[in-house]
C-alpha positions in Angstrom: -51.3 -43.3 -71.6 -51.0 -42.3 -75.3 -52.8 -39.2 -75.9 -55.8 -40.0 -77.7 -56.1 -38.0 -81.2 -58.6 -37.4 -83.4 -57.8 -35.6 -87.2 -60.5 -34.3 -89.3 -59.6 -32.8 -92.3 -61.5 -32.9 -95.4 -58.7 -33.4 -97.2 -57.1 -36.7 -97.3 -53.8 -35.6 -98.3 -53.7 -33.5 -95.4 -55.0 -36.2 -92.9 -52.7 -38.2 -94.2 -49.5 -36.1 -94.1 -50.5 -35.4 -90.1 -50.5 -38.9 -89.6 -47.0 -39.3 -90.8 -46.0 -36.3 -89.0 -47.1 -37.7 -85.6 -45.5 -41.3 -86.8 -42.1 -39.4 -86.9 -42.1 -37.8 -83.6 -41.5 -39.1 -80.1 -45.2 -38.4 -79.2 -46.9 -40.9 -77.4 -50.3 -41.1 -79.0 -53.2 -43.2 -80.5 -55.1 -42.0 -83.5 -58.8 -42.7 -82.6 -60.0 -41.6 -85.9 -59.7 -39.4 -89.2 -62.6 -37.5 -90.2 -63.7 -35.7 -93.1 -66.2 -33.1 -91.2 -67.6 -32.3 -88.2 -70.4 -34.7 -88.0 -68.0 -37.6 -88.5 -66.1 -36.4 -85.2 -69.1 -36.3 -83.2 -70.2 -39.2 -84.3 -67.2 -40.4 -83.5 -66.9 -39.2 -79.7 -70.7 -41.0 -79.0 -68.5 -44.2 -79.0 -64.7 -43.5 -78.7 -62.6 -41.2 -76.0 -60.1 -38.8 -77.1 -58.0 -35.7 -75.6 -57.4 -34.1 -78.6 -59.0 -33.1 -82.1 -56.9 -31.6 -84.5 -59.7 -29.6 -86.1 -60.1 -28.1 -89.8 -62.2 -24.7 -90.2 -63.3 -25.3 -93.6 -65.0 -28.6 -94.1 -68.4 -29.8 -95.7 -71.7 -30.6 -93.7 -70.8 -29.4 -90.4 -67.2 -27.2 -90.5 -65.1 -26.9 -87.4 -66.3 -24.0 -86.1 -70.0 -25.5 -85.8 -68.3 -28.7 -84.4 -65.7 -27.1 -81.9 -68.8 -25.4 -80.3 -71.1 -28.5 -79.7 -67.9 -30.1 -78.4 -66.5 -27.6 -76.1 -70.9 -28.1 -74.7 -70.9 -32.1 -74.4 -67.3 -33.0 -74.3 -65.6 -30.4 -72.0 -62.7 -32.7 -71.4 -61.7 -32.8 -74.7 -59.4 -30.0 -76.2 -59.6 -29.0 -79.8 -56.8 -27.5 -81.7 -57.7 -25.9 -84.8 -55.8 -25.6 -88.4 -56.8 -23.0 -90.7 -55.1 -21.5 -93.8 -56.7 -18.3 -92.3 -54.2 -15.7 -90.7 -56.7 -13.3 -89.8 -57.4 -12.3 -86.6 -61.1 -12.8 -86.8 -61.0 -16.4 -87.9 -58.5 -17.1 -84.5 -61.5 -14.8 -82.4 -63.9 -17.1 -83.6 -62.0 -20.3 -82.9 -61.2 -19.4 -79.6 -64.9 -18.4 -78.9 -66.1 -21.6 -80.0 -64.4 -23.3 -77.4 -60.8 -24.2 -79.2 -57.4 -24.4 -77.2 -55.1 -23.3 -79.6 -54.6 -22.5 -83.1 -52.1 -24.0 -85.9 -51.8 -22.4 -89.3 -51.6 -24.3 -92.3 -49.1 -25.1 -94.1 -48.4 -27.3 -90.7 -45.1 -27.2 -89.3 -44.2 -30.8 -87.5 -42.4 -28.9 -84.8 -45.1 -26.5 -83.9 -48.1 -29.1 -84.3 -46.4 -31.5 -81.5 -45.7 -28.7 -78.8 -49.4 -27.9 -79.5 -50.5 -30.9 -78.9 -48.3 -31.8 -75.8 -49.1 -28.0 -74.0 -52.5 -28.4 -74.7 -52.8 -32.1 -73.2 -50.5 -31.1 -70.2 -52.8 -28.0 -69.8 -55.8 -29.9 -69.3 -54.1 -32.1 -66.9 -52.9 -29.7 -64.3 -56.2 -28.1 -64.6 -58.2 -30.3 -62.7 -60.7 -28.7 -60.4 -59.8 -29.2 -56.4 -62.8 -29.4 -54.3 -63.3 -26.5 -52.0 -66.4 -27.6 -50.7 -65.9 -26.9 -46.9 -64.2 -23.6 -47.6 -65.5 -20.6 -45.0 -68.0 -18.0 -46.9 -67.3 -14.5 -47.3 -68.8 -11.5 -49.3 -65.5 -9.8 -50.5 -65.4 -5.9 -50.5 -64.3 -5.3 -54.1 -61.6 -2.7 -54.9 -60.8 -1.2 -58.0 -57.8 0.9 -58.9 -58.2 3.2 -62.3 -55.7 5.6 -63.3 -56.8 8.1 -66.7 -52.8 8.0 -67.6 -50.3 5.8 -68.0 -46.7 6.2 -65.9 -48.6 7.1 -62.3 -48.1 3.9 -60.6 -51.8 2.4 -61.0 -50.3 -0.8 -61.0 -47.8 -0.7 -58.5 -50.2 0.8 -55.9 -53.0 -1.8 -56.6 -50.4 -4.8 -56.4 -48.6 -3.7 -52.9 -52.1 -2.4 -51.2 -53.5 -5.6 -52.1 -50.3 -7.4 -50.4 -50.7 -4.8 -47.2 -54.4 -6.0 -46.6 -52.8 -9.5 -46.5 -49.6 -9.0 -44.4 -50.7 -6.1 -42.1 -54.3 -6.7 -42.0 -54.6 -10.8 -42.1 -57.2 -10.2 -44.7 -57.9 -13.5 -47.4 -57.1 -11.2 -50.6 -57.5 -12.3 -54.4 -55.5 -9.3 -56.6 -57.0 -9.6 -60.1 -54.8 -8.0 -63.1 -57.4 -6.8 -65.4 -55.4 -4.7 -67.8 -55.8 -7.4 -70.2 -53.8 -5.8 -72.9 -50.8 -4.3 -71.0 -51.2 -6.1 -67.8 -47.5 -6.0 -65.3 -48.5 -7.6 -62.3 -46.8 -11.5 -63.3 -43.7 -9.6 -64.2 -43.9 -7.9 -60.9 -44.0 -10.7 -59.3 -41.6 -12.7 -61.4 -44.5 -15.1 -62.4 -44.4 -14.7 -65.9 -45.0 -18.4 -66.4 -48.2 -19.1 -64.3 -51.8 -19.3 -65.7 -53.6 -16.0 -66.8 -57.2 -15.1 -67.1 -57.2 -16.1 -70.5 -57.0 -20.2 -70.3 -59.5 -19.5 -67.4 -61.7 -18.0 -70.0 -60.7 -20.2 -72.5 -61.2 -23.9 -70.4 -63.3 -23.0 -67.1 -67.5 -23.0 -66.9 -67.4 -20.7 -64.2 -69.9 -22.5 -62.5 -68.5 -23.5 -59.2 -65.0 -22.0 -57.5 -63.3 -25.2 -57.8 -63.8 -24.8 -61.5 -61.7 -21.7 -61.6 -59.0 -22.0 -58.2 -56.1 -24.2 -60.0 -56.2 -21.0 -62.2 -55.2 -19.0 -59.8 -51.5 -18.5 -58.6 -51.2 -18.8 -54.8 -48.1 -16.6 -53.8 -49.0 -17.5 -49.7 -52.1 -19.4 -47.8 -54.8 -15.9 -48.1 -53.3 -14.4 -51.1 -54.1 -15.2 -54.5 -53.8 -13.8 -58.2 -55.1 -14.0 -61.4 -52.8 -12.7 -64.0 -53.8 -10.9 -67.1 -52.7 -12.3 -70.7 -49.4 -12.8 -71.7 -50.1 -10.9 -75.1 -52.5 -8.2 -76.0 -54.7 -10.0 -78.5 -56.1 -12.3 -76.0 -58.2 -9.2 -74.5 -60.3 -9.8 -77.6 -61.6 -13.2 -76.2 -62.9 -12.1 -72.7 -65.9 -11.2 -72.3 -67.6 -9.1 -69.6 -70.0 -11.2 -68.7 -67.7 -13.9 -68.1 -65.3 -12.0 -66.3 -68.6 -10.7 -64.1 -69.6 -13.9 -63.3 -66.4 -14.6 -62.0 -66.2 -12.0 -60.1 -69.5 -12.6 -58.2 -68.2 -16.6 -57.8 -64.7 -15.1 -56.2 -66.8 -13.2 -53.8 -67.7 -15.9 -51.7 -63.8 -17.0 -51.2 -62.0 -13.6 -50.6 -62.5 -11.0 -48.0 -61.0 -8.5 -50.4 -60.9 -8.3 -54.1 -58.1 -5.7 -55.6 -58.7 -5.0 -59.1 -55.9 -3.5 -61.3 -57.6 -1.8 -64.4 -56.7 -0.4 -67.9 -56.8 3.2 -68.8 -59.3 3.1 -71.2 -62.9 2.7 -70.3 -63.4 -0.5 -72.1 -66.5 -3.2 -71.4 -64.9 -5.3 -69.2 -63.1 -2.1 -66.9 -66.7 -1.0 -66.7 -68.1 -4.1 -65.4 -65.6 -4.6 -62.8 -65.9 -0.9 -61.7 -69.9 -1.7 -61.4 -69.2 -4.3 -59.2 -67.0 -2.6 -57.2 -67.7 -1.3 -53.9 -64.5 1.5 -53.7 -63.1 2.7 -56.7 -59.8 4.3 -56.3 -58.9 6.9 -58.8 -54.9 7.1 -59.1 -53.1 10.2 -60.1 -49.6 12.1 -59.6 -48.7 15.5 -58.7 -48.2 16.7 -62.3 -50.7 19.0 -64.5 -51.4 16.1 -66.9 -52.1 13.8 -64.4 -54.5 16.1 -62.7 -56.3 17.5 -65.4 -56.7 13.7 -67.5 -57.9 12.5 -63.6 -60.6 15.6 -63.7 -61.8 14.2 -66.9 -62.2 11.0 -65.3 -63.9 11.9 -62.4 -67.0 13.4 -64.9 -67.1 10.1 -66.8 -67.5 8.9 -63.3 -70.1 11.0 -62.6 -71.8 10.3 -66.4 -71.9 6.8 -64.7 -74.1 7.6 -61.7 -71.4 6.3 -59.6 -72.4 7.5 -56.0 -69.7 10.1 -54.6 -68.7 7.7 -51.7 -67.7 5.0 -54.3 -65.0 7.1 -56.2 -61.8 7.8 -53.9 -58.3 10.0 -55.4 -55.2 8.9 -54.6 -52.0 11.2 -55.7 -49.0 8.5 -56.1 -45.5 9.9 -56.4 -46.4 12.8 -54.3 -43.5 15.7 -53.9 -44.1 19.6 -53.3 -40.9 20.4 -54.8 -42.0 20.2 -58.4 -44.2 22.8 -58.3 -47.7 22.0 -57.4 -48.2 21.5 -53.8 -50.6 19.4 -52.5 -53.0 22.0 -50.9 -53.4 23.1 -55.0 -54.1 19.5 -55.8 -57.0 19.5 -53.2 -58.2 22.1 -54.7 -58.4 21.1 -58.4 -60.9 18.5 -57.0 -64.4 18.4 -55.8 -63.7 15.2 -54.4 -62.3 14.2 -50.9 -58.2 13.1 -51.4 -57.8 9.9 -49.6 -54.1 10.1 -49.2 -50.7 10.8 -50.9 -48.2 8.1 -51.7 -44.6 9.8 -51.5 -42.3 9.8 -54.2 -39.7 7.2 -54.1 -38.9 6.1 -57.9 -35.8 4.1 -56.4 -37.6 1.8 -54.4 -39.9 1.1 -56.7 -37.6 0.5 -59.2 -36.1 -1.9 -57.4 -39.4 -3.4 -56.2 -40.6 -4.1 -60.1 -37.3 -4.8 -61.7 -36.4 -7.7 -58.6 -39.9 -9.1 -58.7 -40.4 -8.7 -55.1 -43.1 -5.8 -54.2 -41.9 -3.3 -51.8 -45.2 -4.0 -49.1 -43.1 -7.2 -48.6 -40.0 -5.2 -47.4 -39.6 -2.9 -44.5 -39.4 0.9 -46.0 -40.8 4.2 -46.0 -43.7 3.7 -48.1 -45.5 1.0 -46.0 -47.0 3.6 -43.5 -49.2 5.3 -46.3 -49.7 2.4 -47.7 -51.2 0.9 -44.3 -52.8 4.1 -44.1 -54.7 4.3 -47.6 -55.8 0.2 -46.8 -56.8 1.5 -43.1 -59.1 4.4 -45.0 -60.3 1.7 -47.9 -61.5 -0.5 -44.9 -63.1 1.9 -42.9 -64.8 4.0 -45.3 
């Protein structure tokens, strides 16, 4: 079936140029209408079906942002691709928040335009919700992994702990990468081409789990992932309220939800920490890691988190470099949940091959199992 397209731009020459571009391409399409403003687009949608609206931002009577917001509410199956000469990030952010699924800069490049139309249309078809009405209802235990310093292996621990819960404890697990700017879990799973939380937040109403399930990557039965955006800028378009709603909904479909957070206390991270039953703060056995972790613990206290909610984990533990496990324990008021030994060769190999070490036979499986067991029984 051809892709049904509406072209909306107040400049006649621009509308005609886009029609010529589409005509010169191999795209199977049908021009439903050409419109001068958002009012005409909405009038057209009352009587005709469309898959894609190519929408200019600056138009009289009703601009593209206003029209897109209405379309998102009344016609969620219609995908809006915004067009504008404005290159500023603020315009892109406004377009995405209004409900646009893609953004094309003017002057319009034909190759880019056709690729954007095809990608947007195909993505809309692939993300058709699947019914899960007969699924068992759970009340997941949410466990967030947080570090106050980069380079301590927080993501690696979170990922492999989640896999361990599934593989060794037979739990139904969802692993969420909420390091929205620099999340690496997709890379560590060698799944960089999967959909991400950005597409979920763009497309889904987040009312039923069927609305969001198609955005998750299912590694195995009972082990699902929601990956971080592919680019740092996308973090700006993901709201804490939508993340909160997603996590509350997902709780009914999993036994364990593992969240890998970013380093900073941004509003999305704080929303996740608030919802979490346990927050595992990952540090290492270095002076800088210990110092930053102590600062982090003070922040947790100001957030009025219960003492039992916060757990410490020392990763890459090795007594050979001047600070013993005993000295580390003395540095904190909180009990240390465990020490994960240093094995940089194993961890690097797991990251570079895209095969998490929790899925292979190695020396770190025992401390990981002990960590997960402690988190279940605490």
